[in-house]
PDB file of N, CA, C and O in Angstrom:
ATOM      1  N   MET A   1      -2.805   9.933 -19.749  1.00  0.00           N
ATOM      2  CA  MET A   1      -2.048   9.852 -17.988  1.00  0.00           C
ATOM      3  C   MET A   1      -2.488   8.437 -17.512  1.00  0.00           C
ATOM      4  O   MET A   1      -3.712   8.332 -17.440  1.00  0.00           O
ATOM      5  N   THR A   2      -1.711   7.205 -17.134  1.00  0.00           N
ATOM      6  CA  THR A   2      -2.141   6.611 -16.458  1.00  0.00           C
ATOM      7  C   THR A   2      -2.161   6.019 -14.862  1.00  0.00           C
ATOM      8  O   THR A   2      -1.204   6.106 -14.092  1.00  0.00           O
ATOM      9  N   ALA A   3      -3.596   5.339 -14.519  1.00  0.00           N
ATOM     10  CA  ALA A   3      -3.902   5.060 -12.688  1.00  0.00           C
ATOM     11  C   ALA A   3      -2.310   5.125 -12.450  1.00  0.00           C
ATOM     12  O   ALA A   3      -1.298   5.117 -13.152  1.00  0.00           O
ATOM     13  N   PRO A   4      -2.564   5.180 -11.380  1.00  0.00           N
ATOM     14  CA  PRO A   4      -1.518   3.939 -10.050  1.00  0.00           C
ATOM     15  C   PRO A   4      -2.130   2.725 -10.029  1.00  0.00           C
ATOM     16  O   PRO A   4      -3.262   2.303  -9.790  1.00  0.00           O
ATOM     17  N   PRO A   5      -0.858   2.188 -10.410  1.00  0.00           N
ATOM     18  CA  PRO A   5      -1.305   0.953  -9.962  1.00  0.00           C
ATOM     19  C   PRO A   5      -2.386   0.289  -8.567  1.00  0.00           C
ATOM     20  O   PRO A   5      -2.732   0.937  -7.580  1.00  0.00           O
ATOM     21  N   LYS A   6      -2.713  -1.031  -8.850  1.00  0.00           N
ATOM     22  CA  LYS A   6      -3.915  -1.392  -7.365  1.00  0.00           C
ATOM     23  C   LYS A   6      -2.494  -1.672  -6.742  1.00  0.00           C
ATOM     24  O   LYS A   6      -1.384  -1.907  -7.220  1.00  0.00           O
ATOM     25  N   PRO A   7      -3.126  -1.518  -5.170  1.00  0.00           N
ATOM     26  CA  PRO A   7      -2.286  -2.111  -3.593  1.00  0.00           C
ATOM     27  C   PRO A   7      -2.471  -3.160  -4.255  1.00  0.00           C
ATOM     28  O   PRO A   7      -3.288  -3.312  -5.163  1.00  0.00           O
ATOM     29  N   PRO A   8      -1.426  -4.239  -3.663  1.00  0.00           N
ATOM     30  CA  PRO A   8      -1.422  -5.761  -3.318  1.00  0.00           C
ATOM     31  C   PRO A   8      -2.496  -5.873  -2.315  1.00  0.00           C
ATOM     32  O   PRO A   8      -2.696  -4.883  -1.613  1.00  0.00           O
ATOM     33  N   SER A   9      -3.398  -7.191  -2.095  1.00  0.00           N
ATOM     34  CA  SER A   9      -3.637  -7.961  -1.571  1.00  0.00           C
ATOM     35  C   SER A   9      -3.282  -7.937  -0.046  1.00  0.00           C
ATOM     36  O   SER A   9      -2.105  -7.939   0.314  1.00  0.00           O
ATOM     37  N   VAL A  10      -3.964  -7.923   0.536  1.00  0.00           N
ATOM     38  CA  VAL A  10      -3.981  -7.278   2.813  1.00  0.00           C
ATOM     39  C   VAL A  10      -3.555  -7.962   2.795  1.00  0.00           C
ATOM     40  O   VAL A  10      -2.422  -7.505   2.946  1.00  0.00           O
ATOM     41  N   HIS A  11      -3.343  -9.869   2.648  1.00  0.00           N
ATOM     42  CA  HIS A  11      -2.551 -10.972   2.953  1.00  0.00           C
ATOM     43  C   HIS A  11      -1.258 -10.728   2.415  1.00  0.00           C
ATOM     44  O   HIS A  11      -0.454 -11.619   2.693  1.00  0.00           O
ATOM     45  N   GLU A  12      -0.740  -9.639   1.618  1.00  0.00           N
ATOM     46  CA  GLU A  12       0.554  -9.710   1.063  1.00  0.00           C
ATOM     47  C   GLU A  12       1.749  -8.929   1.749  1.00  0.00           C
ATOM     48  O   GLU A  12       2.940  -9.217   1.866  1.00  0.00           O
ATOM     49  N   LEU A  13       0.608  -7.257   2.377  1.00  0.00           N
ATOM     50  CA  LEU A  13       1.419  -6.614   2.921  1.00  0.00           C
ATOM     51  C   LEU A  13       1.725  -7.369   4.352  1.00  0.00           C
ATOM     52  O   LEU A  13       1.356  -8.512   4.621  1.00  0.00           O
ATOM     53  N   SER A  14       2.631  -6.313   5.394  1.00  0.00           N
ATOM     54  CA  SER A  14       2.481  -6.557   6.859  1.00  0.00           C
ATOM     55  C   SER A  14       1.862  -5.750   7.193  1.00  0.00           C
ATOM     56  O   SER A  14       1.251  -4.902   6.542  1.00  0.00           O
ATOM     57  N   TYR A  15       1.975  -5.979   8.664  1.00  0.00           N
ATOM     58  CA  TYR A  15       0.595  -5.579  10.145  1.00  0.00           C
ATOM     59  C   TYR A  15       0.991  -3.866   9.990  1.00  0.00           C
ATOM     60  O   TYR A  15       0.160  -2.988  10.223  1.00  0.00           O
ATOM     61  N   GLY A  16       2.346  -3.599   9.574  1.00  0.00           N
ATOM     62  CA  GLY A  16       2.522  -2.510   9.371  1.00  0.00           C
ATOM     63  C   GLY A  16       2.177  -1.363   7.990  1.00  0.00           C
ATOM     64  O   GLY A  16       2.059  -0.142   7.899  1.00  0.00           O
ATOM     65  N   GLN A  17       2.113  -2.348   7.183  1.00  0.00           N
ATOM     66  CA  GLN A  17       1.681  -1.729   5.944  1.00  0.00           C
ATOM     67  C   GLN A  17      -0.216  -1.468   5.739  1.00  0.00           C
ATOM     68  O   GLN A  17      -0.800  -0.511   5.232  1.00  0.00           O
ATOM     69  N   CYS A  18      -0.797  -2.776   6.377  1.00  0.00           N
ATOM     70  CA  CYS A  18      -1.684  -2.652   6.859  1.00  0.00           C
ATOM     71  C   CYS A  18      -2.377  -1.490   7.670  1.00  0.00           C
ATOM     72  O   CYS A  18      -3.432  -0.930   7.369  1.00  0.00           O
ATOM     73  N   ALA A  19      -1.590  -1.248   8.732  1.00  0.00           N
ATOM     74  CA  ALA A  19      -2.090  -0.087   9.351  1.00  0.00           C
ATOM     75  C   ALA A  19      -1.779   1.310   8.950  1.00  0.00           C
ATOM     76  O   ALA A  19      -2.419   2.279   9.357  1.00  0.00           O
ATOM     77  N   GLY A  20      -1.072   1.353   8.379  1.00  0.00           N
ATOM     78  CA  GLY A  20      -0.580   3.163   7.688  1.00  0.00           C
ATOM     79  C   GLY A  20       0.504   3.787   8.196  1.00  0.00           C
ATOM     80  O   GLY A  20       0.789   4.972   8.370  1.00  0.00           O
ATOM     81  N   TRP A  21       1.287   2.324   8.489  1.00  0.00           N
ATOM     82  CA  TRP A  21       2.485   3.111   9.769  1.00  0.00           C
ATOM     83  C   TRP A  21       3.850   2.841   8.679  1.00  0.00           C
ATOM     84  O   TRP A  21       4.789   3.637   8.659  1.00  0.00           O
ATOM     85  N   ASN A  22       3.802   1.417   7.651  1.00  0.00           N
ATOM     86  CA  ASN A  22       4.735   1.820   6.464  1.00  0.00           C
ATOM     87  C   ASN A  22       3.891   1.839   4.675  1.00  0.00           C
ATOM     88  O   ASN A  22       2.809   1.646   4.119  1.00  0.00           O
ATOM     89  N   CYS A  23       5.566   2.287   4.359  1.00  0.00           N
ATOM     90  CA  CYS A  23       4.330   2.564   2.479  1.00  0.00           C
ATOM     91  C   CYS A  23       4.466   1.260   2.300  1.00  0.00           C
ATOM     92  O   CYS A  23       5.282   0.419   2.677  1.00  0.00           O
ATOM     93  N   VAL A  24       3.054   1.252   1.346  1.00  0.00           N
ATOM     94  CA  VAL A  24       2.697  -0.086   0.648  1.00  0.00           C
ATOM     95  C   VAL A  24       3.353  -0.805  -0.477  1.00  0.00           C
ATOM     96  O   VAL A  24       3.254  -1.958  -0.896  1.00  0.00           O
ATOM     97  N   TRP A  25       4.009   0.166  -0.815  1.00  0.00           N
ATOM     98  CA  TRP A  25       5.274  -0.088  -1.645  1.00  0.00           C
ATOM     99  C   TRP A  25       6.478  -0.532  -1.691  1.00  0.00           C
ATOM    100  O   TRP A  25       7.065  -1.417  -2.313  1.00  0.00           O
ATOM    101  N   CYS A  26       6.921   0.769  -0.398  1.00  0.00           N
ATOM    102  CA  CYS A  26       8.658  -0.321  -0.445  1.00  0.00           C
ATOM    103  C   CYS A  26       9.162  -0.561   1.226  1.00  0.00           C
ATOM    104  O   CYS A  26      10.248  -0.992   1.614  1.00  0.00           O
ATOM    105  N   GLY A  27       7.830  -0.071   2.147  1.00  0.00           N
ATOM    106  CA  GLY A  27       7.766  -0.641   3.601  1.00  0.00           C
ATOM    107  C   GLY A  27       8.496  -0.047   4.387  1.00  0.00           C
ATOM    108  O   GLY A  27       8.754  -0.475   5.513  1.00  0.00           O
ATOM    109  N   THR A  28       9.095   1.415   3.734  1.00  0.00           N
ATOM    110  CA  THR A  28      10.091   2.546   4.738  1.00  0.00           C
ATOM    111  C   THR A  28       8.761   3.121   5.673  1.00  0.00           C
ATOM    112  O   THR A  28       7.576   3.034   5.352  1.00  0.00           O
ATOM    113  N   LYS A  29       9.155   3.550   6.552  1.00  0.00           N
ATOM    114  CA  LYS A  29       8.952   4.545   7.781  1.00  0.00           C
ATOM    115  C   LYS A  29       7.600   5.442   6.774  1.00  0.00           C
ATOM    116  O   LYS A  29       7.753   6.022   5.699  1.00  0.00           O
ATOM    117  N   LEU A  30       6.228   5.267   7.644  1.00  0.00           N
ATOM    118  CA  LEU A  30       6.249   6.478   7.020  1.00  0.00           C
ATOM    119  C   LEU A  30       5.314   7.781   8.327  1.00  0.00           C
ATOM    120  O   LEU A  30       4.465   7.634   9.207  1.00  0.00           O
ATOM    121  N   THR A  31       6.131   9.030   7.736  1.00  0.00           N
ATOM    122  CA  THR A  31       6.401  10.002   8.630  1.00  0.00           C
ATOM    123  C   THR A  31       5.298  11.454   8.048  1.00  0.00           C
ATOM    124  O   THR A  31       4.152  11.443   8.497  1.00  0.00           O
ATOM    125  N   ILE A  32       5.666  12.552   7.147  1.00  0.00           N
ATOM    126  CA  ILE A  32       5.276  13.546   6.507  1.00  0.00           C
ATOM    127  C   ILE A  32       5.019  13.340   5.239  1.00  0.00           C
ATOM    128  O   ILE A  32       6.019  12.878   4.689  1.00  0.00           O
ATOM    129  N   GLY A  33       4.184  13.465   4.565  1.00  0.00           N
ATOM    130  CA  GLY A  33       3.956  13.704   3.688  1.00  0.00           C
ATOM    131  C   GLY A  33       3.559  11.968   2.955  1.00  0.00           C
ATOM    132  O   GLY A  33       4.206  11.650   1.957  1.00  0.00           O
ATOM    133  N   ALA A  34       2.831  11.268   3.341  1.00  0.00           N
ATOM    134  CA  ALA A  34       2.300   9.855   3.015  1.00  0.00           C
ATOM    135  C   ALA A  34       0.798  10.760   1.836  1.00  0.00           C
ATOM    136  O   ALA A  34       0.372  11.901   1.657  1.00  0.00           O
ATOM    137  N   VAL A  35       0.559   9.614   1.421  1.00  0.00           N
ATOM    138  CA  VAL A  35      -0.371  10.275   0.178  1.00  0.00           C
ATOM    139  C   VAL A  35      -1.206   9.048   0.973  1.00  0.00           C
ATOM    140  O   VAL A  35      -0.943   8.528   2.057  1.00  0.00           O
ATOM    141  N   SER A  36      -2.537   8.718  -0.157  1.00  0.00           N
ATOM    142  CA  SER A  36      -2.888   7.643  -0.143  1.00  0.00           C
ATOM    143  C   SER A  36      -3.108   6.525  -1.075  1.00  0.00           C
ATOM    144  O   SER A  36      -3.929   6.832  -1.940  1.00  0.00           O
ATOM    145  N   ALA A  37      -2.585   5.171  -1.199  1.00  0.00           N
ATOM    146  CA  ALA A  37      -2.258   4.020  -1.986  1.00  0.00           C
ATOM    147  C   ALA A  37      -3.356   3.982  -2.986  1.00  0.00           C
ATOM    148  O   ALA A  37      -3.204   3.892  -4.204  1.00  0.00           O
ATOM    149  N   GLY A  38      -4.618   4.071  -2.260  1.00  0.00           N
ATOM    150  CA  GLY A  38      -5.928   3.064  -2.470  1.00  0.00           C
ATOM    151  C   GLY A  38      -6.524   2.275  -1.349  1.00  0.00           C
ATOM    152  O   GLY A  38      -6.542   2.597  -0.161  1.00  0.00           O
ATOM    153  N   ILE A  39      -6.945   1.338  -1.826  1.00  0.00           N
ATOM    154  CA  ILE A  39      -7.828   0.153  -1.539  1.00  0.00           C
ATOM    155  C   ILE A  39      -7.151  -1.259  -1.469  1.00  0.00           C
ATOM    156  O   ILE A  39      -7.058  -1.999  -2.448  1.00  0.00           O
ATOM    157  N   ALA A  40      -6.624  -1.603  -0.036  1.00  0.00           N
ATOM    158  CA  ALA A  40      -5.564  -2.909  -0.633  1.00  0.00           C
ATOM    159  C   ALA A  40      -6.531  -3.953  -0.337  1.00  0.00           C
ATOM    160  O   ALA A  40      -6.487  -3.999   0.892  1.00  0.00           O
ATOM    161  N   GLU A  41      -7.631  -5.078  -0.834  1.00  0.00           N
ATOM    162  CA  GLU A  41      -8.335  -5.928  -0.524  1.00  0.00           C
ATOM    163  C   GLU A  41      -8.198  -7.056  -0.188  1.00  0.00           C
ATOM    164  O   GLU A  41      -7.058  -7.494  -0.338  1.00  0.00           O
ATOM    165  N   GLY A  42      -9.320  -8.076   0.435  1.00  0.00           N
ATOM    166  CA  GLY A  42      -9.093  -9.229   1.227  1.00  0.00           C
ATOM    167  C   GLY A  42      -9.608  -9.359   1.891  1.00  0.00           C
ATOM    168  O   GLY A  42      -9.880  -8.599   2.821  1.00  0.00           O
ATOM    169  N   TYR A  43     -10.012 -10.571   1.638  1.00  0.00           N
ATOM    170  CA  TYR A  43     -11.453 -11.468   2.330  1.00  0.00           C
ATOM    171  C   TYR A  43     -10.289 -12.618   3.792  1.00  0.00           C
ATOM    172  O   TYR A  43      -9.083 -12.848   3.881  1.00  0.00           O
ATOM    173  N   SER A  44     -11.719 -13.089   4.789  1.00  0.00           N
ATOM    174  CA  SER A  44     -10.889 -14.412   5.576  1.00  0.00           C
ATOM    175  C   SER A  44     -12.959 -14.515   5.390  1.00  0.00           C
ATOM    176  O   SER A  44     -13.844 -13.741   5.756  1.00  0.00           O
ATOM    177  N   GLY A  45     -12.990 -15.819   4.680  1.00  0.00           N
ATOM    178  CA  GLY A  45     -14.759 -16.156   4.620  1.00  0.00           C
ATOM    179  C   GLY A  45     -15.046 -15.371   4.263  1.00  0.00           C
ATOM    180  O   GLY A  45     -14.519 -14.714   3.365  1.00  0.00           O
ATOM    181  N   ALA A  46     -16.777 -14.992   5.333  1.00  0.00           N
ATOM    182  CA  ALA A  46     -17.010 -13.697   4.776  1.00  0.00           C
ATOM    183  C   ALA A  46     -16.599 -12.360   5.265  1.00  0.00           C
ATOM    184  O   ALA A  46     -17.285 -11.449   4.802  1.00  0.00           O
ATOM    185  N   HIS A  47     -15.261 -11.855   6.426  1.00  0.00           N
ATOM    186  CA  HIS A  47     -15.044 -11.463   6.603  1.00  0.00           C
ATOM    187  C   HIS A  47     -14.108 -10.254   5.839  1.00  0.00           C
ATOM    188  O   HIS A  47     -12.952 -10.615   5.615  1.00  0.00           O
ATOM    189  N   ASP A  48     -14.425  -8.984   5.446  1.00  0.00           N
ATOM    190  CA  ASP A  48     -14.257  -8.177   4.257  1.00  0.00           C
ATOM    191  C   ASP A  48     -13.052  -7.160   4.981  1.00  0.00           C
ATOM    192  O   ASP A  48     -13.465  -6.141   5.535  1.00  0.00           O
ATOM    193  N   LEU A  49     -11.562  -7.438   4.974  1.00  0.00           N
ATOM    194  CA  LEU A  49     -10.304  -7.234   5.448  1.00  0.00           C
ATOM    195  C   LEU A  49      -9.437  -6.153   4.464  1.00  0.00           C
ATOM    196  O   LEU A  49      -8.225  -6.070   4.264  1.00  0.00           O
ATOM    197  N   SER A  50     -10.513  -5.404   3.964  1.00  0.00           N
ATOM    198  CA  SER A  50      -9.797  -4.160   2.981  1.00  0.00           C
ATOM    199  C   SER A  50      -9.612  -3.209   4.047  1.00  0.00           C
ATOM    200  O   SER A  50     -10.494  -2.879   4.840  1.00  0.00           O
ATOM    201  N   VAL A  51      -8.437  -2.787   4.034  1.00  0.00           N
ATOM    202  CA  VAL A  51      -8.346  -0.980   4.330  1.00  0.00           C
ATOM    203  C   VAL A  51      -7.394  -0.117   3.697  1.00  0.00           C
ATOM    204  O   VAL A  51      -6.471  -0.626   3.061  1.00  0.00           O
ATOM    205  N   GLU A  52      -7.505   1.135   3.793  1.00  0.00           N
ATOM    206  CA  GLU A  52      -6.903   1.564   3.016  1.00  0.00           C
ATOM    207  C   GLU A  52      -5.715   1.820   3.149  1.00  0.00           C
ATOM    208  O   GLU A  52      -5.601   2.253   4.296  1.00  0.00           O
ATOM    209  N   VAL A  53      -4.228   1.812   2.397  1.00  0.00           N
ATOM    210  CA  VAL A  53      -2.994   2.116   2.298  1.00  0.00           C
ATOM    211  C   VAL A  53      -2.690   2.832   2.029  1.00  0.00           C
ATOM    212  O   VAL A  53      -3.241   3.534   1.180  1.00  0.00           O
ATOM    213  N   PHE A  54      -1.428   3.134   2.696  1.00  0.00           N
ATOM    214  CA  PHE A  54      -0.447   4.930   2.095  1.00  0.00           C
ATOM    215  C   PHE A  54       0.738   4.667   1.708  1.00  0.00           C
ATOM    216  O   PHE A  54       1.504   3.739   1.968  1.00  0.00           O
ATOM    217  N   ALA A  55       0.823   5.654   1.002  1.00  0.00           N
ATOM    218  CA  ALA A  55       2.637   5.584   0.367  1.00  0.00           C
ATOM    219  C   ALA A  55       3.531   6.302  -0.057  1.00  0.00           C
ATOM    220  O   ALA A  55       3.191   6.834  -1.114  1.00  0.00           O
ATOM    221  N   CYS A  56       4.445   6.550   0.244  1.00  0.00           N
ATOM    222  CA  CYS A  56       5.795   7.335   0.615  1.00  0.00           C
ATOM    223  C   CYS A  56       5.647   8.331  -0.372  1.00  0.00           C
ATOM    224  O   CYS A  56       5.222   7.949  -1.463  1.00  0.00           O
ATOM    225  N   PRO A  57       5.890   9.447  -0.234  1.00  0.00           N
ATOM    226  CA  PRO A  57       5.994  10.321  -1.203  1.00  0.00           C
ATOM    227  C   PRO A  57       6.683  10.105  -2.764  1.00  0.00           C
ATOM    228  O   PRO A  57       6.273  10.529  -3.844  1.00  0.00           O
ATOM    229  N   ASP A  58       7.951   9.235  -2.433  1.00  0.00           N
ATOM    230  CA  ASP A  58       8.240   8.452  -3.816  1.00  0.00           C
ATOM    231  C   ASP A  58       7.987   7.629  -4.451  1.00  0.00           C
ATOM    232  O   ASP A  58       8.534   7.373  -5.524  1.00  0.00           O
ATOM    233  N   HIS A  59       6.998   6.955  -3.882  1.00  0.00           N
ATOM    234  CA  HIS A  59       5.837   6.119  -4.421  1.00  0.00           C
ATOM    235  C   HIS A  59       4.144   6.510  -4.742  1.00  0.00           C
ATOM    236  O   HIS A  59       3.166   5.786  -4.927  1.00  0.00           O
ATOM    237  N   ALA A  60       4.277   7.660  -4.719  1.00  0.00           N
ATOM    238  CA  ALA A  60       3.186   8.690  -4.635  1.00  0.00           C
ATOM    239  C   ALA A  60       2.568   8.081  -5.849  1.00  0.00           C
ATOM    240  O   ALA A  60       1.351   8.085  -5.663  1.00  0.00           O
ATOM    241  N   ASN A  61       2.908   7.468  -7.210  1.00  0.00           N
ATOM    242  CA  ASN A  61       2.176   7.153  -7.997  1.00  0.00           C
ATOM    243  C   ASN A  61       2.172   5.647  -8.725  1.00  0.00           C
ATOM    244  O   ASN A  61       1.895   5.258  -9.860  1.00  0.00           O
ATOM    245  N   GLY A  62       2.775   4.772  -7.072  1.00  0.00           N
ATOM    246  CA  GLY A  62       2.882   3.963  -7.309  1.00  0.00           C
ATOM    247  C   GLY A  62       4.535   2.943  -7.394  1.00  0.00           C
ATOM    248  O   GLY A  62       5.518   3.682  -7.356  1.00  0.00           O
ATOM    249  N   PRO A  63       4.792   1.766  -7.475  1.00  0.00           N
ATOM    250  CA  PRO A  63       5.979   1.437  -7.154  1.00  0.00           C
ATOM    251  C   PRO A  63       7.176   1.789  -8.418  1.00  0.00           C
ATOM    252  O   PRO A  63       6.778   1.555  -9.559  1.00  0.00           O
ATOM    253  N   ASP A  64       8.030   2.114  -8.335  1.00  0.00           N
ATOM    254  CA  ASP A  64       9.197   2.370  -9.061  1.00  0.00           C
ATOM    255  C   ASP A  64       9.331   1.670 -10.363  1.00  0.00           C
ATOM    256  O   ASP A  64       8.691   0.630 -10.207  1.00  0.00           O
ATOM    257  N   ARG A  65       9.815   1.684 -11.554  1.00  0.00           N
ATOM    258  CA  ARG A  65       9.725   0.674 -12.328  1.00  0.00           C
ATOM    259  C   ARG A  65      11.047  -0.494 -12.398  1.00  0.00           C
ATOM    260  O   ARG A  65      11.353  -1.114 -13.417  1.00  0.00           O
ATOM    261  N   LYS A  66      11.653  -0.603 -11.201  1.00  0.00           N
ATOM    262  CA  LYS A  66      12.961  -1.506 -10.690  1.00  0.00           C
ATOM    263  C   LYS A  66      11.844  -2.728  -9.873  1.00  0.00           C
ATOM    264  O   LYS A  66      12.310  -3.526  -9.060  1.00  0.00           O
ATOM    265  N   GLY A  67      10.366  -2.714 -10.229  1.00  0.00           N
ATOM    266  CA  GLY A  67       9.672  -3.928  -9.244  1.00  0.00           C
ATOM    267  C   GLY A  67       9.999  -4.160  -8.130  1.00  0.00           C
ATOM    268  O   GLY A  67      10.497  -5.169  -7.631  1.00  0.00           O
ATOM    269  N   ASP A  68       9.471  -2.384  -7.354  1.00  0.00           N
ATOM    270  CA  ASP A  68      10.214  -2.408  -5.937  1.00  0.00           C
ATOM    271  C   ASP A  68       8.858  -2.622  -5.780  1.00  0.00           C
ATOM    272  O   ASP A  68       8.117  -1.975  -6.519  1.00  0.00           O
ATOM    273  N   GLN A  69       8.141  -3.736  -4.616  1.00  0.00           N
ATOM    274  CA  GLN A  69       6.862  -4.163  -4.173  1.00  0.00           C
ATOM    275  C   GLN A  69       6.700  -4.176  -2.967  1.00  0.00           C
ATOM    276  O   GLN A  69       5.601  -4.488  -2.509  1.00  0.00           O
ATOM    277  N   ARG A  70       7.677  -3.865  -2.212  1.00  0.00           N
ATOM    278  CA  ARG A  70       7.751  -3.746  -0.679  1.00  0.00           C
ATOM    279  C   ARG A  70       8.702  -3.546   0.111  1.00  0.00           C
ATOM    280  O   ARG A  70       8.497  -3.492   1.323  1.00  0.00           O
TER     281      ARG A  70
END
């Protein structure tokens, strides 16, 4: 069994994706069934901007094989 891929950096995500409103992989609005996708890491100087991000049920195990990243 392969571990899900690491989420992108916070610098690559939209505000909605960082806030947990949108799927970290496809950007669709999250309602029922969202699952944790891990921690999107990022820094601005000494400030840690890392946040927990979420995925829609379709991308619970990471982006699909078509390369859908956002």
